[in-house]
C-alpha positions in Angstrom: -100.5 -40.6 37.6 -97.9 -42.7 40.7 -100.6 -45.9 40.8 -98.8 -47.3 43.9 -96.0 -45.1 45.3 -93.9 -46.9 48.0 -92.0 -44.9 51.3 -89.0 -46.3 53.4 -90.6 -49.9 53.2 -89.1 -52.1 55.5 -90.0 -55.6 56.1 -88.4 -57.6 59.1 -89.0 -61.4 60.2 -87.7 -62.6 64.0 -86.4 -65.7 63.8 -84.6 -68.9 66.0 -81.4 -68.8 65.7 -80.0 -73.0 66.3 -81.7 -76.0 66.5 -82.5 -76.0 69.9 -84.4 -72.0 69.6 -81.7 -69.5 71.1 -81.1 -65.7 70.5 -84.3 -64.2 68.4 -82.2 -63.2 65.2 -84.2 -60.6 62.5 -84.1 -61.3 59.0 -83.8 -58.0 56.9 -86.0 -59.1 54.2 -86.5 -55.7 53.0 -85.3 -52.7 54.3 -85.8 -48.8 53.4 -87.3 -49.8 49.9 -88.8 -46.6 48.0 -90.4 -46.6 44.4 -93.9 -45.6 42.0 -95.6 -47.4 39.6 -97.6 -45.2 37.0 -100.7 -45.6 35.3 -100.0 -48.2 32.1 -95.8 -48.1 33.2 -94.5 -52.1 34.1 -91.9 -51.7 36.9 -89.3 -54.4 37.2 -87.4 -55.6 40.4 -84.0 -57.9 40.1 -82.1 -59.9 42.3 -80.5 -63.5 43.4 -82.7 -65.6 45.5 -83.4 -63.9 49.0 -82.7 -60.8 47.5 -86.4 -59.2 48.9 -88.6 -59.8 46.3 -91.2 -61.9 46.6 -91.4 -59.7 50.3 -91.6 -56.5 48.0 -94.4 -57.9 46.0 -96.5 -59.2 49.1 -96.4 -56.2 51.1 -97.5 -54.6 48.0 -100.6 -57.0 47.3 -101.2 -56.6 51.5 -100.5 -60.5 52.5 -97.8 -59.1 55.1 -98.2 -55.7 57.0 -94.3 -54.1 56.8 -93.0 -54.0 60.0 -92.6 -50.0 59.0 -92.8 -46.9 56.5 -95.7 -46.8 54.0 -97.6 -47.9 50.7 -99.8 -45.1 49.0 -102.2 -45.8 46.5 -103.6 -43.2 44.0 -102.7 -41.0 47.2 -104.0 -43.0 49.5 -101.9 -44.8 52.4 -102.9 -48.5 52.6 -102.5 -48.0 56.9 -105.3 -45.5 57.4 -108.0 -47.4 54.5 -110.8 -48.7 56.4 -113.5 -51.5 55.4 -114.4 -50.3 52.2 -111.3 -48.8 51.1 -109.3 -52.0 51.9 -111.8 -53.7 49.4 -111.6 -51.8 46.7 -108.1 -51.9 47.3 -108.0 -55.9 46.7 -109.8 -55.2 43.9 -107.5 -53.2 42.1 -104.7 -54.7 43.1 -104.2 -58.4 40.8 -101.9 -61.1 40.6 -100.5 -63.6 38.2 -98.3 -66.1 39.7 -95.6 -68.5 38.5 -97.0 -71.7 37.9 -100.0 -71.8 35.7 -100.6 -75.9 37.1 -100.8 -74.9 40.9 -103.3 -71.1 40.5 -105.3 -72.9 38.8 -108.2 -75.5 40.3 -108.2 -78.3 38.5 -111.6 -79.1 39.7 -113.2 -76.0 38.2 -114.5 -75.2 34.4 -112.5 -72.2 33.0 -115.7 -70.1 33.2 -116.0 -70.1 37.0 -112.3 -69.9 37.3 -112.3 -66.9 35.4 -115.6 -65.8 37.3 -115.4 -66.6 40.6 -113.8 -63.0 41.3 -116.4 -61.5 39.5 -119.0 -64.0 41.7 -117.3 -62.7 45.1 -116.5 -58.9 45.0 -119.4 -58.5 43.3 -123.8 -58.4 42.4 -123.7 -59.5 38.5 -126.6 -61.2 36.4 -125.7 -64.7 35.5 -126.0 -63.4 31.7 -123.3 -60.8 32.5 -121.6 -63.2 33.8 -120.9 -64.9 30.7 -120.6 -61.9 28.3 -117.4 -60.5 30.5 -116.4 -64.3 30.5 -116.6 -64.5 27.1 -114.9 -60.4 26.6 -111.7 -61.7 28.7 -111.2 -65.2 26.8 -111.2 -62.9 23.8 -108.6 -60.9 25.0 -106.0 -62.8 26.6 -106.8 -64.5 23.3 -108.1 -68.0 24.2 -111.2 -69.5 21.8 -115.0 -69.2 23.5 -115.1 -72.9 24.2 -112.5 -72.5 26.9 -115.0 -71.7 28.9 -116.2 -75.0 29.2 -113.3 -77.2 29.5 -111.0 -77.8 32.7 -107.3 -76.4 33.5 -105.7 -80.3 32.4 -106.7 -80.1 28.7 -104.7 -76.9 28.3 -101.3 -76.0 27.6 -99.0 -74.4 29.9 -99.0 -71.0 27.8 -103.0 -71.3 27.6 -103.1 -71.8 31.4 -101.3 -68.7 31.9 -103.7 -66.9 29.8 -106.4 -68.1 32.0 -104.8 -66.5 34.9 -103.9 -63.3 33.3 -108.1 -63.7 32.3 -108.5 -63.8 35.7 -106.9 -61.2 37.5 -108.3 -59.1 34.9 -111.8 -59.8 36.0 -112.2 -57.1 38.2 -110.9 -54.6 35.8 -108.0 -54.4 38.7 -105.6 -50.9 37.8 -101.9 -52.8 38.8 -100.7 -56.5 38.4 -98.0 -57.8 40.4 -96.3 -60.4 38.0 -94.6 -63.1 39.9 -92.3 -64.5 37.9 -95.1 -64.8 35.1 -92.7 -67.1 32.1 -90.2 -68.4 34.3 -91.8 -72.1 34.4 -92.9 -72.0 30.3 -90.6 -72.9 27.6 -88.9 -70.6 26.0 -91.5 -71.2 22.6 -94.1 -69.9 24.7 -92.6 -66.7 27.0 -92.2 -63.7 24.3 -96.1 -65.3 23.3 -97.2 -64.5 27.2 -94.8 -61.1 27.7 -96.4 -59.8 24.7 -100.2 -60.6 25.4 -99.0 -58.6 28.7 -97.9 -55.5 26.7 -100.8 -55.1 24.6 -102.6 -55.9 27.3 -101.2 -52.6 29.1 -101.4 -50.6 26.8 -104.8 -51.2 25.8 -106.2 -50.8 29.2 -103.7 -48.6 30.5 -102.8 -51.1 33.5 -100.0 -50.8 35.8 -96.7 -54.2 36.6 -94.6 -54.6 39.2 -92.7 -57.3 37.2 -89.8 -59.7 39.3 -88.5 -62.2 37.6 -85.0 -63.6 37.6 -84.9 -63.6 33.4 -82.7 -60.2 32.7 -83.7 -60.2 29.2 -87.7 -60.2 29.8 -87.3 -57.5 32.4 -85.8 -55.4 30.3 -88.3 -55.9 27.1 -91.2 -55.7 29.5 -89.5 -53.0 32.0 -90.1 -49.1 31.7 -88.4 -48.6 35.1 -85.6 -51.1 36.8 -84.6 -51.5 41.0 -81.9 -53.7 41.1 -82.4 -55.6 45.1 -80.2 -57.0 47.0 -80.2 -58.0 50.3 -83.8 -56.4 51.4 -81.6 -52.9 49.6 -82.0 -51.3 46.5 -79.1 -51.0 44.7 -79.4 -49.3 41.5 -83.6 -47.8 39.9 -83.4 -46.2 37.0 -84.7 -46.3 32.9 -84.5 -49.4 32.0 -83.1 -49.9 29.1 -80.2 -47.4 30.1 -80.0 -50.2 33.3 -79.2 -53.3 31.1 -77.1 -51.8 28.8 -75.5 -49.4 31.0 -75.5 -50.5 34.6 -73.3 -48.7 37.2 -73.0 -50.6 40.1 -70.9 -53.8 40.0 -73.5 -56.2 40.9 -75.9 -54.6 38.7 -73.3 -54.9 35.7 -72.5 -58.4 37.3 -76.0 -59.5 37.1 -76.8 -58.1 32.8 -73.2 -60.0 32.5 -74.6 -63.0 33.4 -78.0 -62.4 30.7 -78.7 -63.6 27.6 -77.9 -60.2 25.0 -80.1 -59.2 23.2 -78.3 -59.4 20.0 -76.1 -62.5 18.8 -73.2 -60.3 18.2 -73.2 -58.3 21.0 -70.3 -59.5 23.2 -69.9 -58.4 27.4 -67.3 -58.6 29.8 -68.6 -61.7 31.9 -67.7 -60.9 35.6 -67.7 -63.2 38.1 -69.1 -63.5 42.0 -67.5 -65.1 44.1 -69.0 -66.8 47.0 -72.8 -66.5 47.6 -75.9 -64.0 48.6 -74.8 -63.7 52.9 -77.4 -64.6 55.8 -80.2 -61.6 55.9 -79.6 -62.8 59.2 -76.6 -60.9 59.9 -76.0 -58.6 56.8 -72.1 -57.2 56.5 -71.5 -54.7 58.0 -71.2 -51.5 55.7 -72.3 -52.2 51.7 -73.9 -55.1 51.8 -72.1 -56.4 48.8 -69.0 -55.5 49.4 -67.8 -59.3 50.8 -68.8 -60.3 46.9 -67.7 -57.0 45.1 -64.7 -57.0 42.8 -64.0 -52.9 43.6 -64.8 -53.3 47.2 -63.2 -50.6 48.7 -62.2 -50.7 52.3 -64.2 -47.9 53.1 -67.2 -50.4 51.4 -67.0 -52.5 54.9 -66.8 -49.8 57.4 -69.5 -47.6 55.7 -73.1 -48.2 54.7 -73.5 -46.5 50.9 -76.5 -44.1 50.2 -78.8 -44.4 47.9 -77.4 -41.0 45.2 -78.9 -39.7 41.8 -75.4 -40.5 39.4 -76.2 -39.7 35.8 -79.6 -41.0 34.9 -80.4 -43.1 38.0 -80.2 -43.5 41.6 -77.0 -45.5 42.8 -75.6 -46.4 46.0 -72.2 -47.4 45.8 -68.9 -46.0 47.4 -67.7 -45.5 43.5 -69.7 -42.7 43.0 -69.0 -40.8 45.6 -66.9 -38.0 43.8 -69.9 -38.1 40.9 -72.1 -37.0 43.4 -70.7 -33.4 44.7 
């Protein structure tokens, strides 16, 4: 069952050009993006900075309203939810953010941090709140005495465990993980990722996992979508996509990632130039100015997402394979 489904999701921001204003431009942050997340699975989202990952997360969390397109949660369109439906959606979709030092109030004890969503959204007896906090601490691998301490008394990895416990307080169905391990020491990252996988298996959680660390995304995800300048360029099974990317942009990303084994050898692909401005994206395929395999058609015609073997790809290199 799809916990969440996005169809044609688009978010454009209006922006003034130049220091002194002038003509208004349109930042195409997310452009016609579609995906689905099923119960107990992880959808990974990768791409360079500015590709639309964070805006996609904000749309899912309800922090931004889409310009067009729709998000359906358990079959219901978010735009058509009443007040009670919106409240249920906010309870069912939680987030764990990048910086465990900034996401926890330094003035609150851990017990109050974890209990805050419960106290705010439900009428629960104090004794039941304490029991719930104790259970959540146990689930994330922290001792019971942690409840009486303040965030500054914990390491970065322990703080992220507290943030995960807080996200679990309302028994959500989907958790948005926005760079959840990038601020942690390398030695701690695997512990947090394994904790998230164990919790997913135990609680049948759905994850939207956003990260620059491609090895972490490949390890965590069941499906991966690759975004470039607001558009999906490739989407498919995580292992297949990581080991055998089709789109030149996907191949370049994974060629720069750490290999899964020291003996693994990959062709290094160096992309020229920087990501173009979303205020003025290139014509045709948005990746063609940097693509090592660009053809004349790439500058003229935008490729459509179409099935190529076991995934969907937006690239003219595979036009003949689709027919």
